[in-house]
C-alpha positions as a printed Julia matrix, in Angstrom:
253×3 Matrix{Float64}:
 44.08  127.92  101.45
 44.55  126.23   98.1
 44.94  128.14   94.88
 42.95  127.43   91.7
 45.59  124.89   90.72
 45.1   122.93   93.9
 48.47  123.98   95.31
 48.33  125.71   98.72
 49.21  129.42   98.6
 52.91  130.02   99.05
 53.89  126.61   97.69
 54.12  127.36   93.97
 57.88  127.92   94.2
 58.25  124.53   95.83
 56.47  122.63   93.06
 59.51  120.61   92.03
 60.35  119.72   95.62
 56.85  118.79   96.73
 56.04  116.92   93.54
 54.85  113.42   94.44
 55.65  110.32   92.42
 52.13  110.51   90.95
 49.55  113.29   90.96
 49.99  117.01   91.66
 51.96  118.74   94.42
 48.77  120.12   95.96
 47.36  116.63   96.39
 49.76  115.87   99.2
 50.74  119.23  100.69
 49.25  120.07  104.09
 47.79  123.57  104.07
 48.91  126.03  106.72
 45.54  126.19  108.44
 44.82  122.45  108.34
 45.0   120.33  111.5
 47.37  117.37  111.38
 44.63  114.74  111.22
 43.6   115.96  107.76
 46.74  114.25  106.47
 45.12  110.89  107.15
 42.67  111.31  104.27
 44.21  113.97  102.0
 44.55  113.03   98.33
 44.83  109.29   97.77
 45.06  108.56  101.51
 41.36  107.69  101.54
 42.18  104.71   99.31
 44.8   103.56  101.8
 42.27  103.92  104.61
 39.85  101.67  102.73
 42.62   99.08  102.43
 43.47   99.34  106.13
 39.82   98.82  107.1
 39.53   95.82  104.76
 42.73   94.29  106.13
 41.74   94.6   109.79
 38.11   93.62  109.15
 39.13   90.48  107.25
 41.48   89.36  110.02
 39.16   90.19  112.89
 36.2    88.51  111.21
 38.24   85.34  110.85
 39.24   85.52  114.51
 36.0    86.5   116.22
 33.79   84.18  114.18
 35.64   81.24  115.72
 36.48   80.09  119.23
 39.02   82.4   120.81
 42.25   80.88  122.09
 45.51   82.41  123.35
 46.94   82.37  119.84
 44.02   84.5   118.63
 45.73   87.52  120.17
 48.67   87.16  117.74
 46.82   88.19  114.55
 44.73   90.74  116.47
 47.79   92.5   117.89
 49.7    92.32  114.62
 46.81   93.63  112.52
 46.45   96.68  114.75
 50.23   97.08  114.66
 50.17   97.21  110.86
 47.27   99.69  111.01
 49.22  102.06  113.27
 52.38  101.85  111.15
 50.36  102.74  108.03
 48.65  105.64  109.82
 52.05  106.85  111.02
 53.2   107.06  107.41
 50.04  108.76  106.19
 50.03  111.48  108.84
 53.59  112.58  108.06
 53.65  112.5   104.26
 51.9   115.84  103.44
 53.89  117.99  105.9
 56.14  120.61  104.31
 56.83  123.5   106.73
 59.25  123.14  109.63
 56.42  123.39  112.18
 54.3   120.83  110.33
 57.24  118.46  110.01
 57.97  118.73  113.72
 54.38  118.01  114.67
 54.06  115.3   112.03
 57.26  113.63  113.18
 56.03  113.47  116.78
 52.73  111.95  115.64
 54.62  109.61  113.32
 56.87  108.53  116.17
 53.92  107.97  118.52
 51.83  105.97  116.06
 54.68  103.87  114.69
 56.13  103.23  118.14
 52.72  102.05  119.38
 52.44   99.84  116.3
 55.86   98.32  116.9
 54.98   97.67  120.55
 51.92   95.69  119.42
 53.95   93.81  116.81
 56.5    92.85  119.47
 53.69   91.73  121.78
 52.37   89.58  118.94
 55.83   88.12  118.41
 56.26   87.28  122.1
 52.87   85.6   122.15
 53.55   83.4   119.11
 56.99   82.42  120.44
 55.41   81.46  123.77
 52.75   79.47  121.93
 55.41   77.62  119.9
 57.46   76.82  122.98
 54.51   75.72  125.12
 53.14   73.43  122.38
 56.63   72.23  121.35
 56.11   73.24  117.73
 59.1    73.91  115.49
 60.07   77.5   114.75
 60.5    79.21  111.36
 59.16   76.38  109.2
 56.62   78.32  107.12
 57.27   81.17  104.67
 55.11   83.31  106.98
 57.38   82.67  109.96
 60.59   83.24  107.98
 59.27   86.42  106.37
 58.04   87.56  109.77
 61.49   87.13  111.3
 63.08   89.13  108.47
 60.46   91.84  108.93
 61.07   92.12  112.66
 64.82   92.46  112.1
 64.32   95.2   109.52
 61.85   96.98  111.83
 64.35   96.93  114.7
 67.03   98.54  112.52
 64.55  100.99  111.02
 63.21  102.09  114.4
 66.65  102.54  115.95
 68.0   104.59  113.05
 64.84  106.67  112.75
 64.78  107.52  116.46
 68.46  108.36  116.73
 68.54  110.37  113.47
 65.91  112.77  114.75
 66.29  112.76  118.53
 70.01  111.96  118.91
 71.59  113.34  115.7
 75.0   113.79  117.34
 75.3   110.02  117.26
 75.99  110.47  113.54
 78.53  113.23  114.08
 76.28  116.22  113.45
 72.72  117.25  112.66
 73.61  117.71  108.98
 75.08  114.21  108.75
 71.97  112.78  110.38
 69.75  114.69  107.93
 71.81  113.4   105.0
 70.56  109.87  105.58
 66.91  110.72  106.28
 66.03  109.57  102.77
 67.24  106.06  103.57
 65.0   105.95  106.62
 62.07  106.97  104.43
 62.86  104.4   101.75
 63.32  101.61  104.29
 60.06  102.66  105.95
 58.15  101.91  102.76
 60.05   98.62  102.5
 58.96   97.76  106.06
 55.32   98.44  105.18
 55.59   96.19  102.11
 57.2    93.45  104.22
 54.43   93.71  106.82
 51.75   93.35  104.16
 53.58   90.42  102.55
 53.88   88.72  105.95
 50.14   89.1   106.56
 49.41   87.65  103.12
 51.74   84.71  103.81
 49.87   84.06  107.08
 46.79   83.05  105.08
 48.72   80.01  103.85
 49.54   78.51  107.27
 47.64   75.45  108.43
 45.71   77.16  111.24
 44.21   79.69  108.86
 43.41   77.14  106.16
 41.87   74.69  108.63
 40.17   77.08  111.06
 40.11   80.84  110.41
 39.73   80.79  106.62
 40.9    84.36  106.12
 40.94   84.81  102.35
 44.23   85.51  100.58
 42.44   87.56   97.92
 41.01   89.88  100.58
 44.44   90.48  102.11
 46.03   91.05   98.7
 43.27   93.48   97.73
 43.74   95.33  101.02
 47.51   95.48  100.48
 47.07   96.87   96.96
 44.66   99.55   98.2
 47.07  100.56  100.98
 50.0   100.86   98.58
 47.91  102.64   95.93
 46.89  105.15   98.58
 50.38  105.7    99.97
 52.79  105.51   97.01
 51.36  108.49   95.03
 51.89  110.71   98.11
 55.63  110.01   98.28
 57.49  113.23   97.47
 60.42  112.96   95.07
 62.47  115.54   96.92
 62.29  113.59  100.16
 63.71  110.51   98.45
 66.54  112.52   96.9
 65.07  112.2    93.39
 65.03  115.98   92.92
 67.25  118.63   94.43
 66.23  119.75   97.91
 65.64  123.4    98.78
 68.69  124.59  100.74
 66.41  127.0   102.61
 64.23  124.17  103.96
 64.71  123.16  107.57
 63.5   120.37  109.77
 63.0   118.14  106.76
 61.82  114.79  108.01
 58.4   114.12  106.48
 57.87  111.07  104.3
């Protein structure tokens, strides 16, 4: 249960560690008796959820209000992929106990992995479409930014998986834990790149001539997502304040 200050009981001594970039520690700390799904709307997460809904709705409206073609699956798959990546971040951020972090990490892994699978499927589809129609590759800012994003995602996913599930690859568990913060930082970079890539997609010819998905709607959605996620980032988990040496299983965002 939360105290009068909004900080869950037993967390007062961890105030400096659990302090987010903005707001109060209690705004982003999962309570002991709360199920994991509460993390999806705790604190400012509800703002991020509004942005996610706006992003997907804007893209799907543009797709389904026009004749469906094979290429239509590319934005559909990628929009759901972005949704799952964002949810994977949101569900892990408020965890603070070892048990919560373990459960949150497994949910994070499942959601983000599913999102990446959809993003890869979207990539395969657009590459096939380019090859079959003999269109040039990587001409637009959207395509170039998308390639960069996929490369960063591949590195991010590999390091994140091996850090947690195969820590001996880094020499020891402690050495693997020592670079967790870089995985977290790069994860937020990946999200920003994904949102920028979606925004850049509104400037390609097919969208301007056919789908007419509005850039302003995508930018508004991106701002809402970031406004909902950034205040929940905990300083301690980015190495901005000293970590508690008694803490274990630290992996949450």
